C-alpha positions as CSV (number, residue, x, y, z in Angstrom):
1,M,10.3,24.9,48.0
2,H,7.1,23.7,49.7
3,L,4.8,22.3,47.0
4,F,1.5,20.5,46.8
5,A,0.8,18.4,43.7
6,T,-2.7,17.6,42.4
7,H,-4.2,16.2,39.2
8,F,-5.0,19.8,38.2
9,G,-1.5,21.2,38.7
10,T,1.2,22.1,41.3
11,Y,0.8,24.8,43.9
12,E,3.2,26.6,46.2
13,V,2.3,26.6,49.9
14,A,2.3,29.9,51.6
15,A,0.6,31.5,54.6
16,N,-2.3,34.0,54.6
17,A,-2.6,37.1,56.7
18,V,-3.5,35.2,59.8
19,G,-0.8,32.6,59.3
20,K,-3.0,29.8,58.0
21,P,-1.7,27.7,55.1
22,C,-2.9,28.7,51.7
23,L,-2.1,27.9,48.1
24,K,-0.7,30.1,45.3
25,P,0.1,29.3,41.7
26,F,3.4,27.5,41.0
27,R,5.9,30.0,39.6
28,H,6.9,27.7,36.7
29,D,3.3,27.2,35.5
30,P,2.3,29.6,32.7
31,D,-1.4,28.7,33.0
32,P,-2.2,27.5,36.5
33,A,-5.6,26.0,37.3
34,E,-7.5,28.3,39.6
35,M,-9.9,25.6,40.6
36,G,-7.4,24.1,43.1
37,L,-6.6,27.3,45.0
38,G,-9.4,26.6,47.6
39,Y,-8.5,22.9,48.0
40,L,-7.3,23.3,51.6
41,D,-10.8,24.6,52.6
42,L,-12.0,21.0,52.5
43,A,-9.9,20.1,55.5
44,D,-12.5,21.2,58.1
45,H,-15.6,21.0,55.9
46,P,-18.8,19.7,57.6
47,E,-18.9,16.9,55.0
48,R,-15.5,15.6,56.2
49,I,-15.4,12.0,57.5
50,R,-13.4,12.1,60.8
51,V,-13.9,8.7,62.4
52,P,-14.5,5.1,61.2
53,M,-18.3,4.6,60.8
54,V,-20.4,1.4,60.5
55,R,-24.0,1.2,59.3
56,R,-26.1,0.5,62.4
57,S,-28.0,-2.7,61.5
58,W,-24.9,-4.2,59.8
59,L,-23.0,-3.5,63.1
60,D,-25.8,-4.9,65.2
61,K,-26.9,-7.9,63.2
62,G,-23.9,-8.7,60.9
63,P,-23.6,-9.0,57.1
64,L,-25.9,-12.1,56.8
65,A,-28.9,-10.6,58.5
66,G,-30.4,-9.4,55.2
67,T,-30.3,-5.6,56.1
68,S,-28.6,-4.6,52.8
69,S,-31.9,-3.1,51.6
70,E,-31.4,-0.4,54.2
71,R,-28.0,0.6,52.7
72,G,-28.0,4.3,51.9
73,R,-31.1,4.8,54.1
74,E,-29.8,4.2,57.6
75,D,-27.6,6.1,60.1
76,F,-24.0,5.2,61.0
77,V,-22.3,4.4,64.4
78,E,-18.8,5.6,65.3
79,V,-16.3,2.8,66.1
80,S,-12.6,2.7,66.9
81,W,-9.8,1.9,64.4
82,D,-9.1,-1.3,66.3
83,K,-12.8,-2.3,66.0
84,V,-13.2,-1.4,62.4
85,S,-9.9,-3.1,61.3
86,T,-11.1,-6.3,63.1
87,L,-14.5,-6.1,61.3
88,V,-12.9,-5.6,57.9
89,A,-10.4,-8.4,58.4
90,D,-13.0,-10.8,59.6
91,E,-15.3,-10.0,56.7
92,L,-12.6,-10.5,54.2
93,R,-11.7,-13.9,55.7
94,R,-15.4,-14.9,55.8
95,V,-16.1,-14.1,52.2
96,H,-12.8,-15.6,50.9
97,S,-13.3,-18.9,52.8
98,T,-17.0,-19.2,52.0
99,H,-17.2,-17.9,48.4
100,G,-13.7,-17.5,47.1
101,G,-11.7,-14.4,46.1
102,Q,-13.8,-13.8,43.1
103,A,-16.7,-12.8,45.4
104,V,-14.7,-9.6,46.4
105,F,-14.9,-6.7,44.0
106,G,-12.1,-4.1,44.4
107,G,-13.8,-1.1,43.0
108,S,-10.9,1.3,43.1
109,Y,-11.2,3.8,40.4
110,G,-10.8,7.5,40.4
111,W,-8.5,10.5,40.9
112,A,-7.9,10.4,44.7
113,S,-4.3,11.5,44.6
114,A,-1.6,12.5,42.2
115,G,1.0,10.8,44.3
116,R,2.6,7.5,43.3
117,F,2.8,6.0,46.8
118,H,-0.5,7.2,48.3
119,H,-2.3,5.9,45.2
120,A,-5.7,4.6,46.3
121,Q,-6.0,1.9,43.7
122,S,-2.5,0.5,44.3
123,Q,-2.7,0.5,48.0
124,L,-6.1,-1.3,48.2
125,K,-5.2,-3.8,45.4
126,R,-2.0,-4.7,47.1
127,L,-3.9,-5.5,50.3
128,L,-6.6,-7.4,48.5
129,N,-4.1,-9.5,46.6
130,L,-2.4,-10.5,49.8
131,A,-5.8,-11.3,51.4
132,G,-6.6,-13.8,48.6
133,G,-7.5,-11.8,45.5
134,F,-10.5,-10.0,44.0
135,T,-12.5,-9.5,40.9
136,S,-10.9,-6.5,39.1
137,S,-11.8,-4.1,36.3
138,V,-10.0,-3.0,33.1
139,N,-10.0,0.2,31.0
140,T,-11.3,3.7,31.9
141,Y,-14.5,5.7,31.8
142,S,-12.5,8.5,30.0
143,Y,-11.2,6.5,27.1
144,G,-12.8,3.1,27.2
145,A,-14.1,2.7,23.7
146,A,-11.0,4.1,22.0
147,G,-8.7,2.1,24.2
148,V,-10.2,-1.2,23.1
149,L,-10.6,-0.2,19.4
150,L,-7.3,1.3,18.5
151,P,-5.0,-1.7,19.2
152,Y,-7.0,-3.5,16.4
153,I,-6.8,-0.6,13.9
154,L,-3.4,0.9,14.7
155,G,-1.7,-1.7,16.9
156,P,-1.2,-1.8,20.7
157,D,1.6,0.8,20.5
158,Y,-1.1,3.4,19.7
159,K,-3.7,2.6,22.4
160,D,-3.0,5.8,24.4
161,A,-3.9,9.2,22.9
162,C,-0.4,10.5,23.7
163,D,1.1,7.7,21.6
164,T,-1.0,8.7,18.6
165,S,-1.2,12.4,18.5
166,P,1.4,14.5,16.7
167,S,3.1,17.1,18.9
168,W,1.9,20.6,19.2
169,S,5.2,21.9,17.9
170,D,4.9,19.8,14.7
171,I,1.3,20.9,14.3
172,A,2.3,24.6,14.6
173,E,5.2,24.1,12.1
174,N,3.6,21.9,9.5
175,C,-0.2,21.7,9.7
176,E,-2.3,24.1,7.7
177,L,-5.8,22.9,8.7
178,L,-6.9,21.4,12.0
179,V,-10.4,20.0,11.9
180,G,-11.8,19.1,15.3
181,F,-14.8,17.0,15.9
182,G,-16.2,17.6,19.4
183,G,-14.1,20.8,19.8
184,F,-11.5,21.9,22.3
185,R,-12.9,22.3,25.8
186,L,-9.9,24.2,27.2
187,T,-10.8,23.7,30.9
188,N,-10.2,20.0,30.4
189,A,-6.6,20.8,29.5
190,Q,-6.0,22.0,33.1
191,V,-6.2,18.4,34.2
192,E,-3.5,15.6,34.1
193,A,-3.6,12.3,35.9
194,G,-0.6,12.5,38.2
195,G,-0.4,16.3,37.8
196,T,2.0,18.6,36.1
197,G,4.2,21.5,36.8
198,S,3.4,23.3,33.5
199,H,0.1,23.7,31.8
200,R,0.9,24.4,28.1
201,A,-1.9,23.0,26.0
202,V,-3.7,26.3,25.7
203,E,-0.5,28.2,25.0
204,W,0.3,25.7,22.2
205,L,-3.1,26.0,20.7
206,R,-2.6,29.8,20.5
207,R,0.8,29.3,18.9
208,C,-0.8,27.2,16.2
209,Q,-3.3,29.9,15.5
210,Q,-0.6,32.6,15.4
211,S,1.4,30.5,13.0
212,G,-1.6,30.5,10.6
213,V,-3.2,27.1,11.3
214,R,-6.9,27.3,10.4
215,I,-9.2,25.6,12.9
216,V,-12.6,24.2,12.0
217,V,-14.7,22.8,14.9
218,F,-17.8,20.6,14.5
219,S,-19.7,20.7,17.7
220,P,-23.2,21.4,19.1
221,A,-21.8,24.2,21.2
222,A,-19.9,27.3,19.8
223,S,-18.0,27.4,23.1
224,D,-16.1,24.3,22.1
225,A,-14.3,26.4,19.4
226,P,-11.3,28.3,20.8
227,A,-11.3,32.1,20.7
228,G,-8.8,33.9,18.5
229,P,-8.0,34.1,14.8
230,N,-8.6,31.5,12.0
231,V,-11.4,29.7,13.8
232,R,-14.7,28.5,12.3
233,H,-17.5,26.7,14.2
234,I,-19.9,24.4,12.4
235,P,-22.8,23.3,14.5
236,L,-24.1,19.7,14.2
237,R,-26.4,17.4,16.1
238,P,-24.9,15.3,18.8
239,N,-23.8,11.7,17.9
240,T,-23.6,12.5,14.1
241,D,-19.9,13.2,13.7
242,T,-19.3,9.8,12.1
243,A,-21.9,10.6,9.4
244,V,-20.2,13.9,8.6
245,M,-16.8,12.1,8.3
246,L,-18.3,9.5,6.0
247,G,-19.9,12.2,3.9
248,M,-16.4,13.8,3.5
249,C,-14.9,10.4,2.5
250,H,-17.6,10.0,-0.1
251,T,-17.0,13.6,-1.4
252,L,-13.3,12.8,-1.9
253,L,-14.2,9.6,-3.6
254,A,-16.7,11.2,-5.9
255,K,-14.2,13.9,-6.9
256,G,-11.4,11.4,-7.6
257,R,-9.3,12.8,-4.7
258,V,-8.7,9.6,-2.8
259,D,-5.0,9.0,-2.1
260,R,-5.0,5.5,-3.5
261,E,-1.3,5.1,-3.4
262,F,-1.2,5.7,0.4
263,L,-4.2,3.4,0.9
264,K,-2.6,0.6,-1.1
265,R,0.8,0.8,0.7
266,C,-0.3,1.6,4.2
267,T,-3.9,0.3,4.8
268,V,-6.0,-2.8,4.4
269,G,-9.7,-3.0,3.8
270,Y,-10.3,0.2,1.9
271,A,-12.1,-1.5,-1.0
272,E,-14.7,-2.9,1.4
273,F,-15.1,0.5,3.0
274,E,-15.5,2.1,-0.4
275,R,-18.3,-0.2,-1.4
276,Y,-20.1,0.9,1.8
277,L,-19.5,4.6,1.0
278,K,-21.0,4.0,-2.5
279,G,-24.0,2.1,-1.1
280,D,-23.3,-1.1,-3.1
281,A,-25.2,-3.3,-0.5
282,D,-27.9,-1.0,0.8
283,G,-28.4,1.4,-2.1
284,I,-27.6,4.4,0.0
285,A,-24.6,6.5,-1.0
286,K,-23.0,8.0,2.1
287,D,-22.6,11.3,0.4
288,A,-22.7,14.9,1.7
289,A,-26.4,15.1,1.2
290,W,-27.0,11.9,3.2
291,A,-24.7,13.2,6.0
292,S,-26.4,16.6,6.0
293,N,-29.8,15.0,6.5
294,I,-28.5,13.2,9.6
295,S,-26.3,15.9,11.1
296,G,-27.9,19.1,10.1
297,V,-24.7,20.4,8.6
298,P,-25.3,21.8,5.1
299,A,-24.1,19.4,2.3
300,D,-22.0,22.1,0.7
301,V,-20.2,22.8,4.0
302,I,-19.4,19.1,4.4
303,A,-18.0,19.0,0.8
304,E,-16.1,22.3,1.3
305,V,-14.3,21.0,4.4
306,A,-13.6,17.7,2.7
307,D,-11.9,19.6,-0.2
308,D,-9.9,21.6,2.3
309,L,-8.7,18.4,4.0
310,H,-7.4,17.1,0.7
311,C,-5.8,20.3,-0.5
312,N,-4.1,21.4,2.7
313,R,-1.7,19.7,5.1
314,S,-4.4,18.6,7.6
315,L,-5.0,17.0,10.9
316,V,-8.3,15.5,12.1
317,N,-8.8,15.6,15.9
318,V,-11.5,13.8,17.7
319,A,-12.5,14.7,21.3
320,W,-12.7,12.0,23.9
321,S,-16.3,12.9,24.5
322,L,-17.4,11.4,21.2
323,Q,-16.4,7.9,22.2
324,R,-18.4,8.2,25.4
325,A,-21.5,7.6,23.4
326,R,-23.4,4.8,21.8
327,F,-21.3,3.3,19.0
328,G,-18.5,5.5,20.4
329,E,-15.8,3.5,18.5
330,Q,-17.1,4.7,15.1
331,P,-16.0,8.4,15.1
332,F,-12.4,7.4,16.0
333,W,-12.3,4.7,13.3
334,A,-13.9,7.1,10.8
335,A,-11.4,9.8,11.6
336,I,-8.6,7.3,10.8
337,A,-10.3,6.4,7.6
338,L,-10.9,10.1,6.6
339,A,-7.3,11.1,7.3
340,S,-6.1,8.1,5.3
341,V,-8.4,8.9,2.4
342,A,-7.2,12.6,2.4
343,G,-3.6,11.3,2.4
344,H,-1.8,13.2,5.1
345,V,-1.0,10.4,7.6
346,G,2.7,10.3,8.1
347,T,3.3,14.0,7.5
348,R,4.6,15.6,10.6
349,G,1.8,17.5,12.5
350,C,-0.9,16.0,10.3
351,G,-3.1,12.9,10.0
352,F,-5.2,12.2,13.0
353,A,-5.2,12.9,16.8
354,F,-7.4,11.9,19.7
355,G,-8.0,14.4,22.5
356,L,-5.9,17.5,21.9
357,T,-6.8,19.6,25.0
358,A,-8.7,16.6,26.5
359,V,-5.9,16.6,29.2
360,N,-2.7,18.7,29.4
361,S,-0.4,16.0,28.1
362,V,-1.8,15.1,24.7
363,G,0.5,16.6,22.0
364,Q,3.1,18.0,24.5
365,P,6.6,17.9,22.9
366,V,8.3,16.5,26.0
367,R,10.0,13.3,27.1
368,R,7.5,11.4,29.2
369,L,8.3,9.9,32.6
370,K,7.8,6.1,32.7
371,G,8.3,5.2,36.3
372,P,7.4,2.9,39.1
373,V,4.3,2.8,41.3
374,F,3.5,1.2,44.7
375,E,3.6,-2.5,43.7
376,Q,0.2,-4.2,43.8
377,G,1.6,-7.8,43.7
378,E,-0.1,-10.7,41.9
379,N,-3.9,-11.2,41.9
380,P,-4.7,-14.9,42.1
381,V,-8.2,-14.2,40.8
382,R,-8.6,-14.1,37.1
383,H,-12.2,-12.7,36.9
384,Y,-12.6,-9.1,35.7
385,I,-15.1,-6.7,34.1
386,P,-14.8,-3.7,31.9
387,V,-14.8,-0.8,34.4
388,A,-18.2,0.6,33.3
389,R,-20.1,-2.7,33.9
390,I,-20.4,-2.6,37.7
391,T,-24.2,-2.5,37.7
392,E,-24.5,-5.6,35.6
393,L,-21.9,-7.4,37.7
394,L,-23.9,-6.8,40.9
395,E,-27.3,-7.4,39.3
396,S,-26.6,-10.6,37.4
397,P,-24.3,-13.0,39.2
398,G,-23.5,-16.1,37.1
399,S,-24.4,-14.5,33.8
400,R,-21.9,-13.8,31.0
401,L,-20.8,-10.6,29.4
402,A,-19.6,-10.3,25.8
403,Y,-16.4,-8.1,25.7
404,N,-13.6,-7.7,23.2
405,G,-14.1,-11.1,21.6
406,R,-14.4,-12.9,24.9
407,S,-17.2,-14.1,27.1
408,L,-16.7,-13.0,30.7
409,E,-18.3,-14.8,33.6
410,L,-19.8,-12.4,36.2
411,P,-19.1,-13.8,39.6
412,D,-21.4,-13.6,42.6
413,I,-20.1,-10.5,44.4
414,R,-20.6,-10.6,48.2
415,L,-18.2,-7.8,49.2
416,V,-17.4,-4.5,47.5
417,W,-14.5,-2.3,48.6
418,W,-14.3,1.1,46.9
419,A,-11.4,3.5,47.4
420,G,-10.2,6.5,45.4
421,G,-13.4,7.1,43.4
422,N,-17.0,7.9,43.5
423,P,-19.2,5.8,41.2
424,F,-22.2,7.8,42.4
425,H,-20.7,10.6,40.4
426,H,-19.2,9.0,37.3
427,H,-21.3,5.9,36.6
428,Q,-24.5,5.9,34.6
429,D,-28.2,5.4,35.7
430,L,-27.5,6.1,39.3
431,N,-30.9,5.0,40.5
432,R,-30.3,1.6,39.0
433,L,-26.7,1.6,40.5
434,A,-28.2,2.3,43.9
435,E,-30.4,-0.8,43.7
436,A,-27.5,-2.9,42.5
437,F,-25.4,-1.6,45.4
438,R,-27.9,-3.0,47.9
439,R,-27.3,-6.6,46.7
440,P,-23.8,-7.4,48.2
441,E,-23.6,-8.5,51.8
442,T,-21.0,-5.9,52.6
443,V,-19.8,-2.6,51.1
444,I,-16.7,-0.9,52.4
445,V,-15.7,2.6,51.3
446,T,-12.4,4.5,52.0
447,E,-13.1,8.2,51.7
448,N,-12.4,11.6,53.1
449,M,-15.9,13.2,52.4
450,W,-19.5,12.0,52.6
451,T,-19.9,11.3,48.9
452,G,-22.9,9.4,47.5
453,T,-20.7,6.3,47.5
454,A,-19.7,6.7,51.2
455,R,-23.4,7.0,52.1
456,M,-24.1,3.7,50.3
457,A,-21.5,1.8,52.5
458,D,-21.7,-0.4,55.5
459,I,-18.2,0.4,56.7
460,V,-16.6,3.8,56.0
461,L,-12.8,4.3,56.6
462,P,-11.9,7.9,56.9
463,S,-8.9,8.9,54.7
464,A,-6.4,11.7,54.8
465,F,-6.5,14.3,52.0
466,P,-3.5,14.5,49.7
467,F,-2.4,17.7,51.4
468,E,-2.2,15.9,54.7
469,R,0.6,13.5,53.6
470,D,4.0,13.5,51.8
471,D,4.2,11.9,48.4
472,V,6.0,11.8,45.0
473,A,3.7,13.0,42.3
474,A,4.2,12.3,38.6
475,S,2.3,11.6,35.4
476,S,3.5,8.9,33.0
477,R,2.5,11.3,30.2
478,D,4.4,14.3,31.5
479,N,8.0,15.3,32.3
480,W,7.5,16.7,35.9
481,L,8.2,15.1,39.2
482,V,7.0,16.9,42.3
483,Y,7.7,16.3,46.0
484,S,4.3,17.0,47.4
485,R,4.9,17.9,50.9
486,R,2.3,17.6,53.7
487,V,0.6,21.0,54.2
488,M,-1.2,20.2,57.5
489,D,-1.8,17.2,59.7
490,P,-5.1,15.3,59.2
491,P,-7.6,15.5,62.0
492,A,-7.0,13.2,65.0
493,G,-8.3,9.8,64.1
494,V,-7.9,10.2,60.4
495,L,-5.3,8.0,58.7
496,T,-3.8,7.7,55.3
497,D,-5.0,4.7,53.3
498,H,-1.6,3.1,53.8
499,E,-1.8,3.5,57.6
500,A,-5.3,2.2,57.7
501,Y,-4.5,-0.8,55.6
502,C,-1.5,-1.6,57.7
503,L,-3.9,-2.0,60.7
504,I,-6.0,-4.4,58.6
505,A,-3.0,-6.2,57.2
506,A,-1.8,-6.8,60.8
507,K,-5.2,-8.4,61.7
508,L,-4.9,-10.6,58.5
509,G,-1.4,-11.6,59.4
510,C,0.3,-10.1,56.4
511,L,1.6,-6.7,57.7
512,E,5.2,-7.3,56.8
513,A,4.2,-8.5,53.3
514,F,2.0,-5.4,52.9
515,N,4.4,-2.7,54.1
516,G,7.6,-4.4,52.9
517,G,9.2,-3.6,56.2
518,L,9.5,0.0,55.1
519,G,8.1,3.3,56.5
520,T,6.5,5.9,54.4
521,N,9.6,8.0,53.8
522,E,11.5,4.9,52.8
523,W,8.8,4.0,50.3
524,L,8.9,7.5,48.8
525,A,12.7,7.3,48.4
526,R,12.2,3.9,46.7
527,V,9.6,5.2,44.3
528,Y,11.8,8.2,43.4
529,E,14.9,6.0,42.9
530,G,12.9,3.9,40.5
531,Y,12.6,7.1,38.3
532,R,16.3,7.7,38.7
533,D,17.1,4.2,37.5
534,R,15.5,5.1,34.2
535,Y,16.5,8.7,34.1
536,P,19.9,9.1,35.8
537,E,20.1,12.8,35.0
538,L,17.5,13.4,37.8
539,P,18.9,14.7,41.1
540,D,19.3,12.5,44.1
541,F,16.4,12.1,46.4
542,Q,17.5,14.6,49.1
543,T,18.2,17.3,46.5
544,F,14.8,16.6,44.9
545,K,13.0,16.9,48.3
546,M,14.8,20.2,49.0
547,C,14.1,21.7,45.6
548,G,10.5,20.3,45.6
549,F,10.5,19.3,41.9
550,A,12.5,17.9,39.0
551,A,11.7,18.0,35.3
552,L,13.2,16.2,32.3
553,D,14.8,18.7,29.9
554,E,13.3,21.7,31.8
555,G,15.2,24.8,30.7
556,E,17.0,22.8,28.0
557,E,16.4,22.2,24.3
558,A,13.7,19.4,24.3
559,P,14.4,16.4,22.1
560,A,12.7,16.2,18.8
561,P,9.1,15.1,19.2
562,A,8.1,11.6,18.3
563,D,7.1,11.0,14.7
564,H,4.5,8.4,15.4
565,F,3.7,7.2,11.9
566,G,6.6,8.7,9.8
567,R,8.8,5.6,9.7
568,F,5.8,3.3,9.0
569,V,4.5,5.4,6.1
570,A,8.0,5.8,4.6
571,D,8.5,2.0,4.6
572,P,5.5,-0.1,5.8
573,Q,7.5,-3.3,5.0
574,S,10.4,-2.6,7.3
575,S,8.5,-0.7,9.9
576,P,5.1,-2.4,10.1
577,L,2.5,-1.6,12.7
578,R,1.7,-4.3,15.2
579,T,-1.8,-5.0,13.7
580,S,-2.7,-8.4,12.3
581,S,-1.8,-7.0,8.8
582,G,1.0,-4.7,9.8
583,R,-0.9,-1.8,8.3
584,I,-3.7,0.6,9.3
585,E,-6.9,-1.5,9.3
586,I,-9.8,0.4,7.7
587,S,-11.5,-3.0,7.7
588,S,-10.7,-5.2,10.6
589,E,-11.2,-8.7,12.1
590,I,-13.4,-7.0,14.7
591,G,-16.3,-7.8,12.4
592,N,-15.6,-11.5,12.9
593,F,-16.8,-11.3,16.5
594,G,-20.4,-11.1,15.3
595,Y,-21.4,-8.2,17.5
596,P,-24.6,-6.4,16.3
597,D,-23.2,-2.9,17.2
598,I,-19.8,-2.9,15.5
599,G,-18.8,-4.4,12.1
600,R,-15.8,-4.7,9.8
601,H,-15.3,-1.0,9.0
602,P,-16.5,2.5,10.1
603,V,-20.2,3.0,9.7
604,W,-22.9,5.3,11.1
605,M,-25.5,3.7,13.2
606,P,-28.4,5.7,14.7
607,P,-28.3,5.4,18.5
608,E,-31.4,4.5,20.4
609,E,-31.3,8.0,21.9
610,W,-30.5,10.9,19.6
611,L,-32.5,13.7,18.1
612,G,-33.5,11.5,15.1
613,A,-34.8,8.6,17.2
614,P,-38.4,7.7,17.8
615,L,-37.9,8.3,21.5
616,A,-37.3,12.0,20.7
617,R,-41.0,12.4,20.3
618,Q,-41.4,11.7,24.0
619,H,-38.1,13.2,25.3
620,P,-37.1,15.8,22.7
621,I,-33.9,17.2,24.3
622,H,-30.4,15.6,23.8
623,L,-28.4,15.9,27.0
624,L,-24.6,16.3,26.9
625,S,-22.6,16.0,30.1
626,P,-19.0,17.3,29.6
627,Q,-16.4,17.6,32.4
628,P,-17.0,20.6,34.7
629,A,-14.9,23.8,34.5
630,H,-14.8,24.5,38.3
631,R,-13.8,21.1,39.8
632,L,-12.1,17.8,38.8
633,H,-15.0,15.4,38.1
634,G,-16.8,15.3,41.5
635,Q,-13.7,16.4,43.4
636,L,-13.7,19.9,44.9
637,E,-17.5,20.0,44.8
638,H,-17.5,21.8,48.1
639,S,-14.7,24.2,47.2
640,V,-15.3,27.9,46.8
641,A,-14.9,27.8,43.0
642,S,-17.4,25.0,42.6
643,Q,-20.0,26.5,44.9
644,N,-19.7,30.0,43.4
645,A,-20.5,28.5,40.0
646,K,-23.9,27.3,41.2
647,L,-27.1,29.3,41.3
648,N,-28.7,29.3,44.8
649,G,-26.9,26.1,45.5
650,Y,-28.0,24.3,42.3
651,E,-25.9,23.2,39.4
652,R,-26.4,25.2,36.1
653,F,-27.4,23.7,32.8
654,T,-27.5,25.5,29.4
655,L,-30.2,25.6,26.8
656,N,-30.8,27.6,23.6
657,P,-33.1,30.6,24.2
658,A,-35.6,29.4,21.5
659,D,-36.0,26.0,23.3
660,A,-36.4,27.8,26.6
661,A,-39.1,30.0,25.2
662,L,-40.9,27.0,23.7
663,L,-40.9,25.3,27.1
664,G,-41.9,28.4,28.9
665,L,-38.7,28.6,30.9
666,R,-36.7,31.7,31.9
667,D,-33.1,32.4,32.6
668,G,-32.1,31.4,36.2
669,Q,-35.2,29.3,36.7
670,L,-35.0,25.9,38.6
671,C,-35.9,23.2,36.2
672,E,-36.6,19.5,36.4
673,L,-34.6,17.4,33.9
674,Y,-36.2,14.0,33.6
675,N,-36.7,10.8,31.7
676,D,-37.8,7.3,32.5
677,R,-34.5,6.7,34.5
678,G,-34.6,9.6,36.9
679,R,-35.1,13.2,37.7
680,T,-32.6,15.9,38.7
681,I,-32.9,19.6,39.4
682,A,-30.7,22.3,37.9
683,A,-30.8,26.1,37.2
684,L,-31.2,27.3,33.6
685,T,-28.6,29.4,31.9
686,L,-29.4,30.5,28.3
687,N,-26.8,30.1,25.6
688,A,-27.5,31.2,22.0
689,G,-24.3,29.4,21.0
690,L,-25.8,26.0,21.7
691,I,-27.9,24.4,18.9
692,S,-31.6,23.9,19.4
693,G,-32.7,20.6,20.9
694,V,-29.6,20.2,23.1
695,A,-29.0,20.7,26.9
696,V,-25.6,20.8,28.5
697,L,-25.3,19.8,32.2
698,P,-21.7,19.2,33.2
699,A,-20.8,16.2,35.3
700,G,-19.6,16.3,38.9
701,G,-22.6,17.5,40.9
702,W,-23.0,15.2,43.9
703,F,-25.9,12.8,43.7
704,R,-28.4,13.9,46.4
705,P,-31.8,12.2,46.0
706,D,-34.7,13.2,48.2
707,D,-37.3,10.9,49.6
708,Q,-39.1,10.9,46.3
709,G,-35.9,10.0,44.4
710,V,-35.4,13.4,42.9
711,D,-31.7,14.3,42.7
712,H,-31.0,17.9,44.0
713,G,-27.3,17.6,43.1
714,G,-27.7,18.2,39.4
715,N,-25.9,15.0,38.5
716,P,-26.6,14.2,34.8
717,N,-25.9,10.5,35.5
718,T,-29.3,10.4,37.2
719,L,-30.6,10.4,33.6
720,T,-28.0,8.6,31.5
721,A,-28.2,5.0,30.5
722,I,-25.8,2.2,31.3
723,T,-26.1,1.0,27.7
724,P,-22.5,0.4,26.5
725,A,-20.8,2.0,23.5
726,S,-20.7,-1.5,22.0
727,H,-20.2,-5.2,22.9
728,L,-16.6,-4.8,21.8
729,S,-15.6,-2.2,24.4
730,Q,-18.5,-2.3,26.9
731,A,-17.4,1.3,27.5
732,T,-19.6,4.0,29.0
733,A,-22.0,6.0,26.7
734,P,-23.5,8.9,28.6
735,N,-23.6,11.3,25.7
736,S,-26.4,9.4,24.1
737,C,-29.2,10.5,26.3
738,L,-32.7,12.0,25.6
739,I,-34.5,14.0,28.3
740,S,-37.5,16.3,28.9
741,I,-37.4,19.6,30.8
742,R,-40.1,21.3,32.8
743,P,-40.2,24.0,35.6
744,W,-39.4,22.6,39.0
745,C,-42.2,23.0,41.5
746,A,-40.9,22.1,44.9
747,P,-43.4,20.1,47.0
748,T,-45.2,22.2,49.6
749,D,-44.7,20.7,53.0
750,K,-47.7,19.7,55.1
751,Q,-47.5,22.7,57.5
752,D,-47.7,25.2,54.6
753,E,-50.7,23.3,53.2
754,D,-52.5,23.5,56.6
């Protein structure tokens, strides 16, 4: 079977009426993602990069001529692969010999390919390690705050959402009440890093509803609550979920419904947390009335849901979007505390979960594939940053960054090499990032399209699309392996990342070390055999290639899903968690770090930008920027599905009709969304299911600033701040953002004025 694997699912390759390759849904996928069906259309798109390109003045004058201020404003010159590989190799040698390996930043982050061999990060980092090392990054934009917090509270075994969430099958069988903070954005469940052969998250959610599980969703948008029976949506102000959870904890405390036996056996620090709830230090009881004043949720509703959590076998789910905000660790920590107070942790299908439907894999009752990748080798450089701190790294060489109990030195970056991602889509405060990107002496970008990041480069290496190469695709959180077969050849002069880096490695004198003496097909067999070493029931490589896929337990009775906290709760002494206490830490040593934005236990802190902030008098709209429904982050922006979702070529944003009327705006009107960080243009769509005071502009529109700095791509990160979630995680916080909105009046050109 001829298959093509992507992060949003697997597709069968067929031919259309005129014999041109096309994609159709994979026959084994019950809920295929339509967004990928037009992927092949990008092959000959006008924005395709087809030859190596070098910025003109960098090519003419060299990296030390001081022309970096022209980066992003200047044209490019075509060069040969031999020329560009020499330029790149020479520049790597110069920077390493003059400034050391820490002066190179390997900015590889993103979703370039579902394949395990043609994996952009692994390929580039292997080359950079052989060249002398580089400053690296840790954590993710998606889960950065939670990923740093949870090892302290639950232990490192529970850092990943899949290692924490109960299975959907257990939820359907045992849970009576599922309370979701942030909701269930079902289009997110179409995505999985590494891909999948079977999208089942939506199906499982429906099974839960059919089995009688009641679902309560706290979210500013009614669309975050799934359709179907047994669903209740409760609107609240953005960034106030923690306050609501604390109000529920206080309600259970005041009514004598705290599960003290569980708290004593399985947690530490509850007494300190209880004193905070009661207001012993500040005189403010964190009761339902207090939470109502902050969140806008009626106090009696908060108390009612708290009672339901206690009286029913319940599960508290927190969306990943909530930790992509200022103090983003707090809702995850508060959810753990609330589930512990209510007393259902350790009951199958109950307790707490993080990110059900955030991606396809969370909660899936399958054996997960833990397999090999293309080996990156050893990085001799020990400098690193949290992934969302690239602007500070480039702006402030020699300064220090507080992170996770450490003080990180920010080296002087002279060369940036980016592959497999587009920070001018996913990073915050893009205008500030653009200025920071003009500081290094050289920026190299490996890309297949003229993204905002490619346009900010000095050297651009064209890269083949995933459908223009063979690969083995797999997710470490899923049970499917797919042989992703080349659908078409890349344009003449376009290479895979591996082929391009082999040319550069040859110029550096490390070709054999880089390619291991193996061709691509041999590497694919090696990667696959690494899976077979761990899962001998998988077919041999040739059978796998012929069939096109393999799946653990597919068509068989799946093994019983993991009971993540069952053994621990049954006997905390013999099955302790790997926290400092061996138990769930409602109060933690994190507070000893002395950070001003995170303490010893869950608290609610008012962000600098939310609807209750003083800044709201100047910018009265809270902007939320969820993942888009018609593309993967910024990928597939030029596909048919993404373009059809726009209005006259502009991204759409939603606003409550009452807010639109107050601002004098009409449905479909082009509007300017702005604050002190930037301006972007998008088309208005009215949505009565969105609370007043909130605008929703999904991420993924390509950053396209005009000569006046106004972004016409509708990218919300033109407006968001680089302020971190906290000093602990230094994670991204785009969902704490205040803006204003006004009609867009396009400038009249001089000829019209005359």
